[in-house]
TORKOL-4160 file (C-alpha; in steps of 0.2 Angstrom, whole numbers, padded with zeros to 4 digits, m for minus):
33
<pt num="1" X="0152" Y="0863" Z="m1204"/>
<pt num="2" X="0160" Y="0861" Z="m1220"/>
<pt num="3" X="0167" Y="0880" Z="m1219"/>
<pt num="4" X="0173" Y="0875" Z="m1202"/>
<pt num="5" X="0181" Y="0859" Z="m1207"/>
<pt num="6" X="0189" Y="0869" Z="m1219"/>
<pt num="7" X="0198" Y="0880" Z="m1208"/>
<pt num="8" X="0202" Y="0867" Z="m1197"/>
<pt num="9" X="0211" Y="0858" Z="m1211"/>
<pt num="10" X="0220" Y="0872" Z="m1217"/>
<pt num="11" X="0226" Y="0879" Z="m1200"/>
<pt num="12" X="0232" Y="0859" Z="m1198"/>
<pt num="13" X="0241" Y="0861" Z="m1216"/>
<pt num="14" X="0249" Y="0880" Z="m1211"/>
<pt num="15" X="0255" Y="0871" Z="m1193"/>
<pt num="16" X="0263" Y="0858" Z="m1202"/>
<pt num="17" X="0271" Y="0869" Z="m1215"/>
<pt num="18" X="0277" Y="0880" Z="m1201"/>
<pt num="19" X="0283" Y="0866" Z="m1190"/>
<pt num="20" X="0294" Y="0860" Z="m1205"/>
<pt num="21" X="0302" Y="0876" Z="m1209"/>
<pt num="22" X="0305" Y="0878" Z="m1190"/>
<pt num="23" X="0311" Y="0860" Z="m1189"/>
<pt num="24" X="0324" Y="0863" Z="m1203"/>
<pt num="25" X="0327" Y="0882" Z="m1196"/>
<pt num="26" X="0334" Y="0872" Z="m1179"/>
<pt num="27" X="0352" Y="0868" Z="m1178"/>
<pt num="28" X="0355" Y="0849" Z="m1173"/>
<pt num="29" X="0367" Y="0851" Z="m1160"/>
<pt num="30" X="0379" Y="0837" Z="m1155"/>
<pt num="31" X="0390" Y="0836" Z="m1138"/>
<pt num="32" X="0409" Y="0833" Z="m1144"/>
<pt num="33" X="0419" Y="0824" Z="m1132"/>
C-alpha cells in the first residue's frame, strides 16, 4: 500500500509540474477592439 501511495503521489506531482509548464507555454490571447 505504501509503494502504491508513493506512486500515486509522484504521478500527481508530475502532472502538476506538466500542467504548470503547459499553462506557462500557452499564450494568453485577448480580443482587441
